[in-house]
C-alpha positions as CSV (number, residue, x, y, z in Angstrom):
1,X,0.0,0.0,0.0
2,X,1.4,3.4,-1.0
3,X,1.9,6.2,1.6
4,X,2.7,9.8,0.9
5,X,5.8,10.6,2.9
6,X,7.8,13.8,3.0
7,X,10.5,12.4,0.7
8,X,7.8,11.5,-1.8
9,X,6.4,15.0,-1.7
10,X,9.9,16.5,-2.3
11,X,10.5,14.1,-5.2
12,X,7.3,14.9,-6.9
13,X,7.7,18.6,-6.4
14,X,11.1,18.3,-8.1
15,X,9.4,16.5,-11.0
16,X,6.9,19.4,-11.2
17,X,9.7,21.9,-11.4
18,X,10.9,20.3,-14.6
19,X,7.4,20.4,-16.2
20,X,6.5,24.0,-15.6
21,X,8.2,27.3,-15.8
22,X,7.4,31.0,-15.3
23,X,3.6,31.0,-15.7
24,X,0.6,31.1,-13.5
25,X,-1.3,27.8,-13.8
26,X,-4.7,28.9,-12.7
27,X,-8.3,27.7,-12.4
28,X,-9.9,24.4,-11.3
29,X,-13.1,22.4,-11.9
30,X,-14.9,19.6,-10.1
31,X,-17.9,17.7,-11.3
32,X,-19.7,15.3,-8.9
33,X,-22.9,13.3,-8.8
34,X,-25.4,14.3,-6.1
35,X,-29.0,13.2,-5.1
36,X,-30.1,16.4,-6.9
37,X,-28.2,15.6,-10.1
38,X,-24.7,16.0,-11.5
39,X,-23.2,19.4,-10.5
40,X,-20.1,21.4,-11.3
41,X,-18.0,23.9,-9.4
42,X,-15.6,26.1,-11.3
43,X,-13.3,29.0,-10.5
44,X,-11.3,31.5,-12.5
45,X,-7.9,32.3,-10.9
46,X,-5.4,34.7,-12.3
47,X,-2.7,37.3,-11.4
48,X,-5.1,40.1,-12.2
49,X,-8.6,40.7,-11.0
50,X,-11.2,39.1,-13.3
51,X,-14.8,40.0,-14.2
52,X,-17.7,37.9,-15.4
53,X,-20.6,38.4,-17.8
54,X,-23.2,35.7,-18.3
55,X,-24.3,35.5,-21.9
56,X,-27.5,33.7,-23.0
57,X,-27.4,32.5,-26.6
58,X,-30.9,31.3,-27.6
59,X,-31.7,28.7,-30.3
60,X,-31.5,29.8,-34.0
61,X,-28.8,32.4,-33.8
62,X,-26.2,32.4,-36.6
63,X,-22.7,32.3,-35.3
64,X,-19.2,32.5,-36.7
65,X,-15.7,32.0,-35.4
66,X,-12.7,33.7,-37.0
67,X,-9.7,31.4,-37.6
68,X,-7.5,33.1,-40.3
69,X,-4.7,30.5,-40.0
70,X,-6.9,27.6,-41.0
71,X,-8.5,26.6,-44.3
72,X,-12.0,26.8,-42.9
73,X,-13.5,28.8,-40.1
74,X,-16.5,27.5,-38.2
75,X,-20.0,28.8,-38.9
76,X,-23.0,27.4,-37.0
77,X,-26.5,28.0,-35.9
78,X,-27.3,27.7,-32.2
79,X,-29.1,24.4,-31.8
80,X,-29.3,24.3,-28.0
81,X,-30.2,27.2,-25.7
82,X,-26.9,28.0,-23.8
83,X,-25.5,30.3,-21.1
84,X,-21.8,31.0,-21.3
85,X,-19.7,32.7,-18.7
86,X,-17.5,35.3,-20.5
87,X,-14.5,37.3,-19.2
88,X,-13.9,40.9,-20.5
89,X,-11.5,42.5,-18.1
90,X,-8.5,40.5,-19.0
91,X,-9.4,37.9,-21.7
92,X,-11.6,40.2,-23.9
93,X,-14.7,38.1,-24.2
94,X,-13.4,34.5,-23.9
95,X,-16.2,32.1,-22.9
96,X,-14.7,30.1,-20.1
97,X,-17.6,27.9,-19.1
98,X,-21.1,27.1,-20.3
99,X,-24.2,25.0,-19.7
100,X,-27.0,24.2,-22.2
101,X,-30.6,23.1,-22.2
102,X,-29.6,19.4,-22.4
103,X,-27.4,19.5,-19.3
104,X,-24.1,19.6,-21.1
105,X,-21.4,21.7,-19.5
106,X,-18.1,22.8,-21.1
107,X,-15.0,24.2,-19.3
108,X,-12.0,25.9,-20.8
109,X,-8.9,26.1,-18.6
110,X,-5.3,27.2,-19.0
111,X,-2.8,24.5,-20.0
112,X,0.8,26.0,-20.3
113,X,2.4,22.7,-21.2
114,X,0.4,22.5,-24.5
115,X,1.8,25.8,-25.8
116,X,5.1,24.2,-26.9
117,X,3.2,21.8,-29.2
118,X,1.2,24.3,-31.1
119,X,3.8,24.6,-33.9
120,X,3.5,20.9,-34.6
121,X,-0.3,20.9,-34.8
122,X,-1.5,20.3,-38.4
123,X,-4.7,21.7,-39.9
124,X,-7.1,18.8,-40.2
125,X,-9.3,20.5,-42.8
126,X,-12.2,20.7,-40.3
127,X,-13.8,24.1,-39.6
128,X,-11.7,25.7,-36.9
129,X,-13.1,27.3,-33.8
130,X,-11.1,30.0,-31.9
131,X,-10.5,30.1,-28.2
132,X,-13.0,32.9,-27.9
133,X,-16.0,30.8,-29.1
134,X,-14.9,27.3,-28.5
135,X,-17.0,26.8,-25.3
136,X,-20.0,28.4,-26.9
137,X,-19.7,26.4,-30.1
138,X,-19.6,23.1,-28.2
139,X,-22.5,23.9,-25.9
140,X,-24.7,25.4,-28.7
141,X,-24.1,22.4,-31.0
142,X,-24.1,19.2,-29.0
143,X,-26.3,17.6,-26.4
144,X,-23.9,15.1,-24.7
145,X,-20.3,14.3,-24.1
146,X,-20.6,11.3,-26.4
147,X,-21.8,13.6,-29.2
148,X,-18.9,16.0,-28.7
149,X,-16.4,13.2,-28.8
150,X,-17.9,11.5,-31.9
151,X,-18.0,14.9,-33.7
152,X,-14.4,15.6,-32.9
153,X,-13.3,12.1,-34.0
154,X,-15.3,12.5,-37.2
155,X,-13.3,15.8,-37.8
156,X,-16.4,18.0,-37.7
157,X,-14.4,20.7,-35.8
158,X,-10.9,21.5,-34.7
159,X,-9.4,24.1,-32.3
160,X,-7.7,27.1,-33.9
161,X,-4.4,26.6,-31.9
162,X,-2.2,28.8,-34.2
163,X,-4.5,31.8,-33.9
164,X,-4.4,31.8,-30.2
165,X,-6.1,34.6,-28.3
166,X,-6.0,38.2,-29.8
167,X,-2.8,37.4,-31.6
168,X,-1.0,35.6,-28.8
169,X,-0.7,31.8,-28.6
170,X,-1.6,30.0,-25.4
171,X,-2.0,26.5,-24.2
172,X,-5.5,25.6,-23.1
173,X,-7.5,22.5,-22.5
174,X,-11.2,21.7,-22.8
175,X,-13.5,19.6,-20.6
176,X,-17.0,18.6,-21.4
177,X,-19.3,17.0,-18.7
178,X,-23.0,16.2,-19.0
179,X,-25.9,15.4,-16.7
180,X,-25.3,11.6,-16.9
181,X,-21.9,12.1,-15.3
182,X,-19.9,11.4,-18.5
183,X,-16.7,13.5,-18.9
184,X,-14.2,14.0,-21.7
185,X,-11.0,16.0,-21.6
186,X,-9.3,17.4,-24.7
187,X,-5.6,18.2,-24.6
188,X,-2.9,19.1,-27.1
189,X,0.2,16.8,-26.6
190,X,3.7,16.2,-27.9
191,X,4.0,16.3,-31.7
192,X,0.8,18.4,-32.0
193,X,-1.4,15.4,-31.3
194,X,-4.8,15.9,-29.8
195,X,-5.6,13.4,-27.0
196,X,-9.1,12.8,-25.7
197,X,-9.3,11.3,-22.2
198,X,-12.6,9.7,-21.3
199,X,-14.1,9.1,-17.9
200,X,-17.0,10.1,-15.6
201,X,-17.7,11.5,-12.2
202,X,-16.3,8.4,-10.5
203,X,-13.0,8.7,-12.4
204,X,-10.1,11.1,-11.9
205,X,-11.6,13.4,-14.6
206,X,-14.1,14.6,-11.9
207,X,-11.3,17.1,-11.0
208,X,-9.7,19.4,-13.6
209,X,-6.7,21.6,-12.9
210,X,-3.9,23.0,-15.1
211,X,-0.4,22.0,-16.2
212,X,1.1,19.5,-16.4
213,X,-0.8,17.3,-18.8
214,X,-3.3,14.6,-17.6
215,X,-0.8,11.8,-17.8
216,X,1.6,13.7,-15.5
217,X,-1.1,14.5,-13.1
218,X,-1.9,10.8,-13.0
219,X,1.8,10.0,-12.3
220,X,1.8,12.4,-9.4
221,X,-1.4,11.0,-7.9
222,X,-0.3,7.4,-8.4
223,X,2.4,7.9,-5.7
224,X,-0.3,8.2,-3.0
225,X,-3.3,6.2,-1.8
226,X,-6.3,8.5,-1.8
227,X,-8.3,6.2,0.4
228,X,-5.6,5.8,3.1
229,X,-3.8,9.2,2.8
230,X,-4.1,11.1,6.1
231,X,-5.2,14.7,5.7
232,X,-2.2,15.9,7.6
233,X,0.0,14.6,4.7
234,X,-1.8,16.4,2.0
235,X,0.5,19.0,0.3
236,X,-0.7,22.5,0.8
237,X,0.7,24.6,-2.1
238,X,-1.4,26.3,-4.7
239,X,0.4,24.5,-7.5
240,X,-1.9,22.8,-10.1
241,X,-0.4,19.4,-9.2
242,X,-1.3,19.9,-5.5
243,X,-4.8,21.4,-6.2
244,X,-5.6,18.4,-8.4
245,X,-4.4,16.0,-5.7
246,X,-6.4,17.8,-3.0
247,X,-9.5,17.9,-5.2
248,X,-9.3,14.2,-5.8
249,X,-8.7,13.5,-2.1
250,X,-11.6,15.6,-0.9
251,X,-14.0,14.3,-3.5
252,X,-13.0,10.7,-2.6
253,X,-14.2,11.3,0.9
254,X,-17.3,13.5,0.5
255,X,-20.8,12.1,0.6
256,X,-24.2,13.6,-0.1
257,X,-27.3,12.9,1.9
258,X,-30.5,11.9,0.2
259,X,-32.3,14.0,2.8
260,X,-30.4,17.2,2.2
261,X,-32.0,20.0,0.3
262,X,-30.3,21.2,-2.9
263,X,-29.2,24.3,-1.0
264,X,-27.5,22.1,1.5
265,X,-25.9,20.0,-1.2
266,X,-24.7,23.0,-3.0
267,X,-23.1,24.2,0.2
268,X,-21.3,21.0,0.6
269,X,-20.1,21.1,-3.0
270,X,-18.7,24.5,-2.4
271,X,-17.0,23.7,0.9
272,X,-15.5,20.6,-0.7
273,X,-14.1,22.6,-3.6
274,X,-12.9,25.5,-1.5
275,X,-11.0,23.3,0.9
276,X,-8.8,21.9,-1.9
277,X,-9.0,24.1,-5.0
278,X,-9.8,27.7,-4.0
279,X,-6.7,30.0,-4.2
280,X,-6.3,32.7,-1.6
281,X,-4.8,36.0,-2.6
282,X,-1.0,36.6,-2.3
283,X,0.1,33.0,-2.0
284,X,3.0,32.0,-4.3
285,X,3.1,28.9,-6.4
286,X,6.4,27.2,-5.5
287,X,6.6,25.6,-8.9
288,X,6.8,28.8,-10.9
289,X,7.1,31.6,-8.4
290,X,3.8,33.1,-9.5
291,X,0.9,34.4,-7.4
292,X,-2.7,34.1,-8.6
293,X,-6.0,34.2,-6.8
294,X,-9.5,33.0,-7.2
295,X,-11.5,36.0,-8.4
296,X,-14.7,34.4,-9.6
297,X,-16.5,31.1,-9.0
298,X,-19.7,29.4,-10.1
299,X,-21.5,26.3,-9.1
300,X,-24.3,24.9,-11.3
301,X,-26.6,21.9,-11.4
302,X,-26.8,20.1,-14.8
303,X,-30.3,18.9,-13.9
304,X,-32.3,21.6,-12.2
305,X,-30.6,24.7,-13.8
306,X,-29.6,26.4,-10.6
307,X,-26.6,28.7,-11.0
308,X,-24.8,30.6,-8.2
309,X,-21.9,33.1,-8.9
310,X,-19.4,34.3,-6.3
311,X,-17.1,37.3,-6.6
312,X,-14.2,36.5,-4.3
313,X,-12.8,40.0,-4.4
314,X,-15.8,41.1,-2.3
315,X,-17.5,37.7,-1.4
316,X,-20.7,39.0,-3.0
317,X,-23.0,36.4,-4.6
318,X,-25.8,36.5,-7.2
319,X,-27.8,33.7,-8.8
320,X,-30.3,32.7,-11.4
321,X,-31.9,29.6,-12.9
322,X,-31.2,28.5,-16.4
323,X,-34.8,27.7,-17.0
324,X,-35.9,31.3,-16.4
325,X,-34.0,32.3,-19.5
326,X,-35.6,29.8,-21.9
327,X,-38.1,32.4,-23.1
328,X,-35.3,34.7,-24.4
329,X,-35.2,35.0,-28.2
330,X,-32.3,37.5,-28.4
331,X,-28.8,37.2,-27.1
332,X,-28.9,38.6,-23.5
333,X,-26.2,39.4,-21.0
334,X,-25.8,40.1,-17.3
335,X,-22.7,41.5,-15.7
336,X,-22.8,39.4,-12.5
337,X,-19.9,41.2,-10.8
338,X,-21.5,44.6,-11.3
339,X,-25.0,43.4,-10.3
340,X,-23.8,41.6,-7.2
341,X,-22.0,44.8,-6.1
342,X,-25.4,46.6,-6.3
343,X,-26.8,44.1,-3.8
344,X,-28.9,42.2,-6.3
345,X,-29.6,38.5,-5.4
346,X,-31.0,37.5,-8.8
347,X,-29.2,38.4,-12.1
348,X,-31.1,40.7,-14.5
349,X,-30.4,40.1,-18.3
350,X,-30.5,42.7,-21.0
351,X,-29.6,42.8,-24.7
352,X,-25.8,42.4,-25.1
353,X,-25.3,45.3,-27.5
354,X,-26.0,47.5,-24.5
355,X,-23.3,48.5,-22.1
356,X,-22.8,46.0,-19.4
357,X,-21.3,47.8,-16.3
358,X,-18.5,50.0,-17.7
359,X,-17.8,47.8,-20.7
360,X,-19.2,47.9,-24.2
361,X,-19.6,44.3,-25.3
362,X,-18.6,43.7,-28.9
363,X,-20.3,40.5,-30.1
364,X,-19.5,40.6,-33.8
365,X,-20.3,37.0,-34.3
366,X,-24.0,37.4,-33.5
367,X,-26.3,38.3,-36.3
């Protein structure tokens, strides 16, 4: 039986030092089954303060994604009503997470280790989707994880790696998770090869962190026994390796009562996530010497549509229910950071072409 002794921690930390260098590896995601349905908790962590705008894209909207480095750029029509979480303060409109009417969720997280392989990635001839719209495209087009994987393997879409984000290349990775508990993780690996990891809420894919790549996370975790590991031996750094390990440890031991309300279950989800994956301000990652903090977080239920947003700069919260947006026929937005600061408990949506807070949203892809 494996134990996690101090010399093992030191050895694995040394391994991590060889994998990462000079970049903040931020954000985490957990997806778990509960008596109230599969649910996801997600945070956005970065060196600079982040905002959040919830964007509702109804059925029937014509969409485009610019990918000038590729033979074809993706064009699609929204098939499934979807709400994407977009960030405008730092990432200029990137959709980081989304949930659709079929209970499919999609999460985009930073993955530094993939950046070095972008030069080796070859255009597959499929329509390419930029980082800006990737999450939205997936959620507006597919109903389940299986559909997404089948479409990708059939070369129906590809990621516009070379175009990066606003002219700068970045490594990212994509996770899709649905209301059945099915999960798939898409990562760019050595030689420009796309690797799709399959699992579910009972597998290690229930936790998503950042660099290194999934196989290296698995090597790190394989050196411990999550069932036997004493909490006092859990490594405490904010590094992605340690956040992933803590997330797996905590979710291995958490249980949800059939008698608990959804609010109580949501509270346990958040406490489970926060104990292992939330990043306090000012702590430094020993792997890369960077500091980054959790600025925004959301927890959502893939079955009942409940969504709760938290701004960790102020600890203000605001929520809504996905089902209350189903009557929207136009693309609508809500600046959840701004509205929460006004003391609102429920988000109010308005047409996106209007100013949201102090920002003028530019949604050129919506017709």
